C-alpha positions as a printed NumPy array, in Angstrom:
array([[ 45.159,   6.239,  -1.191],
       [ 41.862,   7.477,  -0.923],
       [ 40.229,   9.064,  -4.252],
       [ 38.649,  12.57 ,  -4.229],
       [ 35.015,  12.782,  -5.312],
       [ 33.529,  15.792,  -6.399],
       [ 33.329,  18.767,  -3.871],
       [ 36.477,  17.402,  -2.302],
       [ 35.194,  14.889,  -0.239],
       [ 37.144,  11.618,   0.383],
       [ 35.304,   8.433,  -0.941],
       [ 35.723,   5.274,   1.442],
       [ 36.794,   2.177,   0.26 ],
       [ 34.339,  -0.82 ,  -0.289],
       [ 31.669,  -1.881,  -2.813],
       [ 29.117,   1.058,  -3.521],
       [ 25.619,   0.192,  -4.623],
       [ 26.364,  -3.828,  -4.544],
       [ 23.083,  -5.277,  -5.257],
       [ 21.452,  -6.529,  -2.392],
       [ 20.051,  -9.614,  -3.895],
       [ 23.368, -10.745,  -4.666],
       [ 24.479,  -9.765,  -0.977],
       [ 21.565, -12.452,   0.127],
       [ 22.528, -14.888,  -2.244],
       [ 26.138, -15.111,  -1.391],
       [ 25.433, -15.18 ,   2.551],
       [ 22.84 , -18.065,   2.087],
       [ 25.324, -19.833,  -0.056],
       [ 28.079, -19.549,   2.26 ],
       [ 25.885, -20.092,   5.323],
       [ 24.023, -23.216,   3.61 ],
       [ 27.501, -24.927,   2.865],
       [ 29.652, -23.833,   5.993],
       [ 27.056, -23.089,   8.664],
       [ 28.817, -19.871,   9.383],
       [ 26.402, -17.266,  11.008],
       [ 25.132, -14.155,   9.132],
       [ 26.833, -11.931,  11.305],
       [ 30.303, -13.76 ,  10.514],
       [ 29.648, -13.768,   6.858],
       [ 28.838, -10.223,   6.631],
       [ 31.963,  -9.264,   8.535],
       [ 33.907, -10.477,   5.67 ],
       [ 35.101,  -8.269,   2.976],
       [ 33.303,  -8.268,  -0.426],
       [ 36.557, -10.046,  -2.211],
       [ 36.571, -12.456,   0.592],
       [ 32.872, -13.558,   0.506],
       [ 33.392, -13.916,  -3.557],
       [ 36.377, -16.116,  -2.679],
       [ 34.517, -18.317,  -0.527],
       [ 31.703, -18.533,  -2.907],
       [ 34.375, -19.373,  -5.582],
       [ 35.897, -21.925,  -3.534],
       [ 32.38 , -23.586,  -2.843],
       [ 31.689, -23.612,  -6.366],
       [ 34.855, -25.239,  -7.374],
       [ 34.412, -28.117,  -4.98 ],
       [ 30.825, -28.707,  -6.128],
       [ 31.924, -28.877,  -9.852],
       [ 34.782, -31.286,  -8.87 ],
       [ 32.468, -33.314,  -6.988],
       [ 29.901, -33.253, -10.024],
       [ 32.715, -34.177, -12.56 ],
       [ 33.672, -37.349, -10.169],
       [ 30.279, -38.462,  -9.677],
       [ 29.706, -38.228, -13.451],
       [ 32.82 , -40.116, -14.235],
       [ 32.112, -42.892, -11.865],
       [ 28.781, -43.436, -13.612],
       [ 30.335, -43.338, -16.765],
       [ 32.828, -46.284, -15.47 ],
       [ 29.934, -48.13 , -14.122],
       [ 27.946, -48.409, -17.55 ]])
């Protein structure tokens, strides 16, 4: 169901006023790691882009923890 805004107009879904620098950062982050095109990434919903950013970050965190653990074992 779409919400009414002042004047009786209907507001469309999506993220209004999403900061452009944050969008560029998401696109660059996903493109760097998955080698997807800008067009492909921008065709994703905001929620899907954030999900992919979180998944990539989780992978990095896990790899860093594993590497740190390996270094600790070698010492």
